[in-house]
C-alpha positions in Angstrom: 92.1 -191.8 198.1 94.4 -190.5 195.4 94.2 -193.7 193.4 90.4 -193.8 193.7 90.2 -190.2 192.5 92.5 -190.9 189.6 90.6 -194.0 188.6 87.3 -192.1 188.8 88.6 -189.2 186.6 89.9 -191.7 184.0 86.7 -193.6 183.9 84.6 -190.4 183.6 86.8 -189.2 180.8 86.4 -192.6 179.1 82.6 -192.4 179.4 82.5 -188.9 178.0 84.7 -190.0 175.1 82.5 -193.0 174.4 79.3 -190.8 174.2 81.0 -188.2 172.0 82.1 -191.0 169.7 78.6 -192.4 169.6 77.2 -189.0 168.8 79.7 -188.5 166.0 79.2 -191.8 164.3 75.5 -192.5 164.9 74.2 -188.9 164.7 76.5 -186.3 163.3 77.8 -188.5 160.4 74.3 -189.6 159.3 72.0 -186.7 159.8 71.6 -183.2 158.4 72.4 -180.2 160.6 69.3 -178.8 162.2 67.1 -181.6 160.9 64.7 -183.8 162.9 67.1 -186.7 162.8 69.9 -184.7 164.3 67.8 -183.5 167.1 66.4 -187.0 167.8 69.8 -188.5 167.7 71.3 -185.9 170.1 68.4 -186.5 172.5 69.1 -190.3 172.5 72.8 -189.8 173.2 71.9 -187.5 176.1 69.5 -190.1 177.3 72.3 -192.7 177.2 74.6 -190.4 179.2 71.8 -189.9 181.7 71.2 -193.6 182.1 74.9 -194.1 182.6 75.0 -191.4 185.3 71.9 -193.0 187.0 73.7 -196.3 187.3 76.8 -194.7 188.7 74.8 -192.6 191.3 72.1 -195.0 192.2 74.1 -197.1 194.7 75.9 -194.3 196.6 72.7 -192.1 196.6 70.6 -194.9 198.2 67.4 -193.9 196.4 63.8 -195.0 197.3 63.0 -198.6 196.7 61.0 -197.7 193.5 63.9 -195.8 192.0 66.3 -198.6 193.0 64.2 -201.2 191.2 64.2 -199.1 188.1 68.0 -198.7 188.3 68.4 -202.5 188.7 66.3 -203.1 185.6 68.4 -200.5 183.7 71.6 -202.1 185.0 70.5 -205.5 183.7 70.5 -204.2 180.1 72.1 -200.9 179.5 75.8 -201.5 180.3 75.9 -204.5 178.1 74.1 -202.7 175.2 76.4 -199.7 175.5 79.5 -201.9 175.5 78.4 -203.9 172.5 77.4 -200.8 170.5 80.8 -199.2 171.2 82.8 -202.3 170.3 80.7 -202.8 167.1 81.4 -199.3 166.0 85.1 -199.7 166.6 85.1 -202.8 164.6 83.2 -200.9 161.9 86.0 -198.4 161.7 88.2 -201.1 160.2 85.7 -201.9 157.6 84.7 -198.3 156.8 87.7 -197.4 154.6 87.2 -200.5 152.5 83.5 -199.7 152.0 84.4 -196.1 151.0 87.1 -197.2 148.6 84.7 -199.7 147.0 82.1 -197.0 146.7 84.6 -194.5 145.2 85.6 -197.1 142.6 82.0 -197.8 141.6 81.3 -194.0 141.3 84.5 -193.3 139.2 83.6 -192.2 135.6 84.3 -194.7 132.8 87.4 -193.9 130.6 85.3 -193.1 127.5 82.8 -191.0 129.4 84.9 -187.8 129.5 83.1 -184.8 128.0 84.1 -183.8 124.5 84.8 -180.2 123.5 81.6 -178.4 122.4 79.3 -181.2 123.5 76.4 -180.0 125.5 78.1 -176.5 125.6 80.9 -177.8 127.9 84.3 -176.4 127.3 87.5 -178.4 127.3 88.7 -176.6 130.3 85.6 -177.4 132.4 86.2 -178.5 136.0 86.9 -182.2 136.6 84.3 -184.2 138.4 84.6 -184.2 142.2 86.2 -187.4 143.6 83.7 -189.8 145.1 85.5 -189.6 148.5 84.8 -185.9 148.6 81.1 -186.3 147.9 79.1 -185.5 151.1 76.3 -187.7 149.9 78.8 -190.6 149.4 80.2 -190.1 152.9 76.8 -189.9 154.4 75.8 -193.2 152.7 78.9 -195.0 153.9 78.6 -193.6 157.4 74.9 -194.6 157.5 75.7 -198.1 156.3 78.4 -198.6 159.0 76.2 -197.1 161.7 73.1 -199.1 161.0 75.1 -202.3 160.6 77.0 -201.7 163.8 73.8 -200.9 165.7 72.2 -204.1 164.5 75.2 -206.1 165.5 75.3 -204.5 168.9 71.6 -205.1 169.5 71.9 -208.8 168.5 75.0 -209.4 170.5 73.5 -207.8 173.6 70.4 -210.0 173.2 72.5 -213.1 173.1 74.6 -212.0 176.1 71.5 -211.3 178.1 69.8 -214.5 177.2 72.8 -216.5 178.4 73.3 -214.5 181.6 70.5 -215.9 183.7 71.1 -215.6 187.4 71.4 -218.8 189.5 68.3 -219.8 191.6 68.1 -218.7 195.2 68.0 -220.9 198.3 64.9 -223.1 198.6 62.8 -221.5 201.4 62.0 -225.1 202.6 65.6 -226.1 202.7 66.8 -227.5 206.0 69.8 -225.6 207.4 71.6 -224.2 210.4 69.2 -222.1 212.6 70.9 -218.9 213.7 69.7 -215.7 215.2 70.3 -212.3 213.7 73.6 -211.1 215.2 72.5 -207.5 216.0 69.7 -205.3 217.3 67.9 -202.6 215.3 67.3 -202.4 211.6 70.0 -203.7 209.1 69.8 -203.9 205.3 70.3 -207.3 203.6 73.0 -207.6 200.8 74.0 -210.7 198.8 71.2 -212.8 200.2 71.1 -216.5 199.3 67.3 -216.0 198.9 68.3 -214.2 195.6 70.9 -216.6 194.3 73.3 -219.4 195.4 76.3 -218.9 195.6 75.2 -215.6 197.2 78.5 -213.8 196.7 79.2 -215.2 193.3 81.6 -217.9 194.6 81.7 -220.9 196.8 85.2 -220.2 197.9 85.9 -220.0 201.7 82.6 -221.6 202.5 80.6 -218.5 201.3 78.0 -220.2 199.0 75.1 -219.3 201.4 76.7 -216.3 203.1 74.7 -213.1 203.8 75.7 -209.5 204.5 74.0 -207.0 206.9 74.5 -203.3 206.8 73.1 -201.1 209.6 70.6 -198.4 208.6 68.9 -195.5 210.4 65.1 -194.8 210.7 65.2 -193.7 207.0 66.9 -196.9 206.0 70.1 -195.1 205.0 73.5 -196.7 205.7 75.3 -193.4 206.4 74.2 -190.0 207.8 75.7 -187.8 205.1 77.0 -187.7 201.5 79.6 -185.6 199.8 81.6 -185.6 196.5 83.7 -188.4 198.0 80.5 -190.6 198.1 80.4 -190.6 194.3 84.1 -190.3 193.3 86.4 -191.5 196.1 86.7 -193.4 199.4 85.1 -192.4 202.7 86.1 -193.0 206.4 84.4 -196.0 207.9 83.3 -194.0 210.9 80.8 -192.2 208.6 78.6 -195.4 208.4 76.0 -196.3 211.0 77.2 -199.9 211.2 80.8 -199.0 212.2 81.4 -199.9 215.9 77.9 -201.3 216.6 77.8 -204.5 218.8 77.8 -207.8 217.0 76.1 -210.6 218.9 76.6 -214.3 219.0 73.9 -215.9 216.7 74.3 -219.4 218.2 75.3 -221.1 221.4 78.7 -222.8 221.0 82.4 -222.7 221.5 84.9 -220.4 219.9 87.2 -222.4 217.7 88.9 -219.4 215.9 89.3 -215.7 216.7 91.5 -213.3 214.8 91.9 -209.6 215.6 95.0 -208.1 213.9 93.7 -206.5 210.7 93.2 -202.8 210.3 89.9 -201.1 209.2 90.3 -199.5 205.8 88.5 -196.8 203.9 84.9 -197.5 202.7 83.8 -197.3 199.1 80.3 -196.5 198.0 81.4 -195.0 194.7 81.0 -197.3 191.7 84.0 -195.6 190.1 86.2 -196.1 193.1 85.2 -199.7 193.4 87.1 -200.5 190.1 90.7 -200.5 191.5 89.4 -202.3 194.6 87.9 -205.1 192.5 91.1 -205.4 190.4 92.9 -206.2 193.7 90.6 -209.1 194.6 93.0 -211.7 193.2 95.9 -210.4 195.3 93.8 -210.5 198.5 92.8 -214.1 197.7 96.5 -215.1 197.3 97.2 -213.5 200.7 94.9 -216.0 202.3 92.0 -216.1 204.8 93.0 -213.1 206.9 93.1 -210.7 203.9 89.5 -211.8 203.0 87.8 -212.3 206.4 89.7 -209.7 208.3 89.1 -209.8 212.0 86.7 -212.7 212.6 85.3 -215.3 214.9 84.2 -218.9 214.2 81.8 -220.7 216.5 81.3 -224.4 216.6 77.8 -225.6 217.5 79.2 -229.0 218.4 82.7 -230.4 218.3 82.1 -231.8 214.8 80.1 -228.8 213.6 78.4 -227.2 212.0 80.3 -223.9 212.3 79.2 -220.3 212.0 81.7 -217.6 210.9 81.2 -213.8 211.5 83.8 -211.6 209.7 85.0 -208.0 209.0 85.1 -206.9 212.7 86.5 -203.6 213.9 90.1 -203.7 214.8 90.7 -204.4 218.5 87.0 -205.1 219.2 87.0 -209.0 219.4 85.9 -209.9 223.0 86.3 -213.7 222.9 89.1 -216.1 222.6 89.5 -219.7 221.4 88.0 -222.1 223.9 85.4 -219.6 225.2 81.8 -220.7 225.4 79.2 -218.2 224.1 75.4 -218.0 224.1 73.0 -216.4 221.7 72.9 -212.6 222.1 76.3 -212.3 223.8 78.4 -209.3 222.6 81.4 -210.9 220.8 82.8 -208.0 218.8 82.0 -204.7 217.0 81.1 -204.2 213.3 84.1 -203.0 211.3 85.6 -202.7 207.8 88.5 -205.1 207.9 89.4 -207.7 205.2 87.6 -207.9 201.9 84.9 -205.3 202.8 83.8 -202.2 200.8 81.9 -200.7 203.7 81.2 -201.6 207.4 78.9 -204.6 207.6 78.5 -208.0 209.2 79.1 -211.1 207.1 77.6 -214.3 208.4 77.9 -217.8 207.0 77.4 -221.4 208.1 79.9 -224.1 207.1 80.8 -227.8 207.5 84.4 -227.0 208.6 86.2 -224.6 210.9 88.9 -224.2 208.2 87.7 -221.5 205.9 90.1 -222.6 203.1 88.3 -225.9 202.7 84.9 -225.3 204.2 81.7 -225.8 202.2 78.8 -223.4 202.8 75.5 -224.6 204.4 72.0 -223.0 204.2 70.9 -220.8 207.1 67.5 -220.4 208.7 66.6 -217.4 210.9 64.0 -217.2 213.7 61.2 -214.7 213.5 62.1 -211.2 212.4 60.5 -208.1 210.9 61.2 -207.4 207.2 60.7 -204.1 205.2 60.9 -204.3 201.4 59.3 -201.0 200.3 61.0 -198.4 202.4 60.6 -197.2 206.0 56.9 -196.1 205.4 55.9 -199.3 203.6 55.1 -201.4 206.6 56.8 -204.7 207.5 55.9 -208.3 207.5 56.9 -211.0 210.0 59.1 -213.7 208.5 60.3 -216.9 210.1 62.5 -219.9 209.2 64.1 -218.6 206.0 66.7 -216.2 204.6 65.6 -212.5 204.1 65.1 -211.0 200.7 67.8 -209.0 198.9 67.8 -205.3 199.7 65.2 -205.7 202.4 65.6 -204.2 205.9 65.3 -206.6 208.8 65.1 -206.3 212.5 65.0 -209.0 215.2 62.2 -209.2 217.7 
């Protein structure tokens, strides 16, 4: 937790410094104290800070579906725009001294333009003209030039980045795939659904191109019963989450061809800030191999030649089956945990063409009839059959 707290503190300090810098360059340097421009600029910087905090808090706070959709739209634009604007201003700092020097040279008086004694009532000892670099109007002009140019550059760059960052298409609802049952009872939230995009987890490694995650929720569709400062800044114990320890059921009839139960459950992370050091360690976990990614897991073969279904991230010591066992749909095979590459307790399910995760290719999955809520616990549900559930919906098997 100490590393998570340190990372959170450093990132918060960085965000504060960025917004102070934006205020100085885009507002303070180019507006008159007390003027309308200064007030408007300050309000915009405060709005920027509020949007940034909204993005940091939206995930851990688990807001209503409406607020969550607003946060998703803001997240699609604002971080990129803020980054581009800051980088453009920093690049402008390198140009700013040159612009000011050029402006000072142009504003310098000509050699023959010095006042003569008695001309216009001026005395020989009159004060020398103020250097152009010391002229507030000149500084204001230069700062405004840099600020407006940097803003235009940032906006254009952000537009290009957003235009090129289209998300991959989701799984075709009509696609034939492996039919599997939902591996639990009660309501669970859908994360990283292939209905949204393929590959669903952003990669096709380890047969995960069509994988899907399920996180248990309560009657209010919340993944945990409480929140504290640790929710937003640090790690949390996995026992805090509703999913931890719940039974995981066999989603297909078949034979167990792999079963691993030697990995510990680690701390959970809802905090966007605490996720940063965890994501930086992703490469190291990949190098460690399948066990570091899948954690405690089971692989079921529907037939000797496949296809195969993997369920991963089980609770330590909870796996109830062994290689060679035959299982049927609905059989209790393990408990939900937080082992392997998992940020909070959940069930990860995927269908594959091989029992070897290191070389397997993902296959589409089709689910029998289930209830699906997409607008919160009071929004009513619909009955869905034969396709993957939608991202962030809550599903429950019949």
